[in-house]
PyMOL CGO cylinders between C-alpha atoms (Angstrom):
from pymol import cmd
from pymol.cgo import CYLINDER

trace = [
    CYLINDER, -8.86, 14.36, -2.30, -8.23, 11.26, -0.20, 0.3, 1, 1, 1, 1, 1, 1,
    CYLINDER, -8.23, 11.26, -0.20, -6.17, 8.66, -2.07, 0.3, 1, 1, 1, 1, 1, 1,
    CYLINDER, -6.17, 8.66, -2.07, -6.24, 4.95, -1.22, 0.3, 1, 1, 1, 1, 1, 1,
    CYLINDER, -6.24, 4.95, -1.22, -3.75, 2.22, -2.01, 0.3, 1, 1, 1, 1, 1, 1,
    CYLINDER, -3.75, 2.22, -2.01, -3.61, -1.46, -1.07, 0.3, 1, 1, 1, 1, 1, 1,
    CYLINDER, -3.61, -1.46, -1.07, 0.00, -2.56, -0.87, 0.3, 1, 1, 1, 1, 1, 1,
    CYLINDER, 0.00, -2.56, -0.87, 0.69, -6.27, -1.31, 0.3, 1, 1, 1, 1, 1, 1,
    CYLINDER, 0.69, -6.27, -1.31, 3.73, -8.46, -1.49, 0.3, 1, 1, 1, 1, 1, 1,
    CYLINDER, 3.73, -8.46, -1.49, 5.58, -11.48, -0.23, 0.3, 1, 1, 1, 1, 1, 1,
    CYLINDER, 5.58, -11.48, -0.23, 6.24, -11.45, 3.52, 0.3, 1, 1, 1, 1, 1, 1,
    CYLINDER, 6.24, -11.45, 3.52, 9.83, -10.25, 3.32, 0.3, 1, 1, 1, 1, 1, 1,
    CYLINDER, 9.83, -10.25, 3.32, 11.98, -7.16, 3.86, 0.3, 1, 1, 1, 1, 1, 1,
    CYLINDER, 11.98, -7.16, 3.86, 10.96, -5.77, 0.46, 0.3, 1, 1, 1, 1, 1, 1,
    CYLINDER, 10.96, -5.77, 0.46, 7.32, -5.57, 1.57, 0.3, 1, 1, 1, 1, 1, 1,
    CYLINDER, 7.32, -5.57, 1.57, 8.32, -3.82, 4.80, 0.3, 1, 1, 1, 1, 1, 1,
    CYLINDER, 8.32, -3.82, 4.80, 10.37, -1.34, 2.76, 0.3, 1, 1, 1, 1, 1, 1,
    CYLINDER, 10.37, -1.34, 2.76, 7.37, -0.73, 0.46, 0.3, 1, 1, 1, 1, 1, 1,
    CYLINDER, 7.37, -0.73, 0.46, 5.18, 0.16, 3.43, 0.3, 1, 1, 1, 1, 1, 1,
    CYLINDER, 5.18, 0.16, 3.43, 7.94, 2.23, 5.06, 0.3, 1, 1, 1, 1, 1, 1,
    CYLINDER, 7.94, 2.23, 5.06, 8.46, 4.18, 1.84, 0.3, 1, 1, 1, 1, 1, 1,
    CYLINDER, 8.46, 4.18, 1.84, 4.74, 4.94, 1.60, 0.3, 1, 1, 1, 1, 1, 1,
    CYLINDER, 4.74, 4.94, 1.60, 4.72, 6.16, 5.22, 0.3, 1, 1, 1, 1, 1, 1,
    CYLINDER, 4.72, 6.16, 5.22, 7.76, 8.37, 4.57, 0.3, 1, 1, 1, 1, 1, 1,
    CYLINDER, 7.76, 8.37, 4.57, 5.89, 9.94, 1.62, 0.3, 1, 1, 1, 1, 1, 1,
    CYLINDER, 5.89, 9.94, 1.62, 2.95, 10.94, 3.80, 0.3, 1, 1, 1, 1, 1, 1,
    CYLINDER, 2.95, 10.94, 3.80, 0.67, 7.92, 3.42, 0.3, 1, 1, 1, 1, 1, 1,
    CYLINDER, 0.67, 7.92, 3.42, -1.02, 6.70, 6.61, 0.3, 1, 1, 1, 1, 1, 1,
    CYLINDER, -1.02, 6.70, 6.61, -1.89, 3.16, 7.64, 0.3, 1, 1, 1, 1, 1, 1,
    CYLINDER, -1.89, 3.16, 7.64, -5.55, 2.34, 7.16, 0.3, 1, 1, 1, 1, 1, 1,
    CYLINDER, -5.55, 2.34, 7.16, -6.81, -0.61, 9.15, 0.3, 1, 1, 1, 1, 1, 1,
    CYLINDER, -6.81, -0.61, 9.15, -4.95, -3.72, 10.16, 0.3, 1, 1, 1, 1, 1, 1,
    CYLINDER, -4.95, -3.72, 10.16, -2.54, -5.59, 7.89, 0.3, 1, 1, 1, 1, 1, 1,
    CYLINDER, -2.54, -5.59, 7.89, -3.65, -8.87, 6.32, 0.3, 1, 1, 1, 1, 1, 1,
    CYLINDER, -3.65, -8.87, 6.32, -1.73, -12.04, 5.56, 0.3, 1, 1, 1, 1, 1, 1,
    CYLINDER, -1.73, -12.04, 5.56, -2.54, -15.20, 3.67, 0.3, 1, 1, 1, 1, 1, 1,
    CYLINDER, -2.54, -15.20, 3.67, -0.66, -18.30, 2.63, 0.3, 1, 1, 1, 1, 1, 1,
    CYLINDER, -0.66, -18.30, 2.63, -0.34, -19.22, -1.05, 0.3, 1, 1, 1, 1, 1, 1,
    CYLINDER, -0.34, -19.22, -1.05, -0.10, -23.02, -1.00, 0.3, 1, 1, 1, 1, 1, 1,
    CYLINDER, -0.10, -23.02, -1.00, 0.74, -23.28, -4.69, 0.3, 1, 1, 1, 1, 1, 1,
    CYLINDER, 0.74, -23.28, -4.69, 3.80, -21.04, -4.35, 0.3, 1, 1, 1, 1, 1, 1,
    CYLINDER, 3.80, -21.04, -4.35, 4.45, -21.91, -0.67, 0.3, 1, 1, 1, 1, 1, 1,
    CYLINDER, 4.45, -21.91, -0.67, 4.77, -18.26, 0.37, 0.3, 1, 1, 1, 1, 1, 1,
    CYLINDER, 4.77, -18.26, 0.37, 3.08, -15.88, 2.78, 0.3, 1, 1, 1, 1, 1, 1,
    CYLINDER, 3.08, -15.88, 2.78, 1.50, -12.79, 1.17, 0.3, 1, 1, 1, 1, 1, 1,
    CYLINDER, 1.50, -12.79, 1.17, 1.05, -9.56, 3.17, 0.3, 1, 1, 1, 1, 1, 1,
    CYLINDER, 1.05, -9.56, 3.17, -1.25, -6.62, 2.50, 0.3, 1, 1, 1, 1, 1, 1,
    CYLINDER, -1.25, -6.62, 2.50, -1.66, -3.18, 4.06, 0.3, 1, 1, 1, 1, 1, 1,
    CYLINDER, -1.66, -3.18, 4.06, -4.07, -0.43, 3.09, 0.3, 1, 1, 1, 1, 1, 1,
    CYLINDER, -4.07, -0.43, 3.09, -2.81, 3.15, 3.20, 0.3, 1, 1, 1, 1, 1, 1,
    CYLINDER, -2.81, 3.15, 3.20, -4.48, 6.52, 2.60, 0.3, 1, 1, 1, 1, 1, 1,
    CYLINDER, -4.48, 6.52, 2.60, -3.23, 10.02, 1.93, 0.3, 1, 1, 1, 1, 1, 1,
    CYLINDER, -3.23, 10.02, 1.93, -4.93, 13.43, 1.85, 0.3, 1, 1, 1, 1, 1, 1,
    CYLINDER, -4.93, 13.43, 1.85, -3.78, 15.22, -1.31, 0.3, 1, 1, 1, 1, 1, 1,
    CYLINDER, -3.78, 15.22, -1.31, -4.53, 18.94, -1.60, 0.3, 1, 1, 1, 1, 1, 1,
    CYLINDER, -4.53, 18.94, -1.60, -5.16, 20.48, -5.00, 0.3, 1, 1, 1, 1, 1, 1,
    CYLINDER, -5.16, 20.48, -5.00, -5.81, 17.19, -6.81, 0.3, 1, 1, 1, 1, 1, 1,
    CYLINDER, -5.81, 17.19, -6.81, -9.02, 15.89, -8.30, 0.3, 1, 1, 1, 1, 1, 1,
    CYLINDER, -9.02, 15.89, -8.30, -9.42, 12.18, -8.78, 0.3, 1, 1, 1, 1, 1, 1,
    CYLINDER, -9.42, 12.18, -8.78, -8.61, 10.88, -12.24, 0.3, 1, 1, 1, 1, 1, 1,
    CYLINDER, -8.61, 10.88, -12.24, -8.61, 7.13, -12.98, 0.3, 1, 1, 1, 1, 1, 1,
    CYLINDER, -8.61, 7.13, -12.98, -5.42, 7.59, -15.01, 0.3, 1, 1, 1, 1, 1, 1,
    CYLINDER, -5.42, 7.59, -15.01, -3.41, 9.02, -12.08, 0.3, 1, 1, 1, 1, 1, 1,
    CYLINDER, -3.41, 9.02, -12.08, -0.52, 7.03, -10.68, 0.3, 1, 1, 1, 1, 1, 1,
    CYLINDER, -0.52, 7.03, -10.68, -1.42, 6.74, -7.00, 0.3, 1, 1, 1, 1, 1, 1,
    CYLINDER, -1.42, 6.74, -7.00, 2.10, 5.71, -6.04, 0.3, 1, 1, 1, 1, 1, 1,
    CYLINDER, 2.10, 5.71, -6.04, 3.40, 9.04, -7.37, 0.3, 1, 1, 1, 1, 1, 1,
    CYLINDER, 3.40, 9.04, -7.37, 1.18, 11.17, -5.09, 0.3, 1, 1, 1, 1, 1, 1,
]
cmd.load_cgo(trace, "trace")
């Protein structure tokens, strides 16, 4: 099974750590990162898609993708 996640967060060290943690757990970057500016909150929001091939798993909508 190929799993897909879209990581999002404020443009700060915590977001970079979130992506780094996913990479260290075997997820791979998928496409280019995205950024946008939230005028109401005056913050930059980042996003990065990641995928991971998971052997022996069948997709279930109840699965916790971050635990794969």
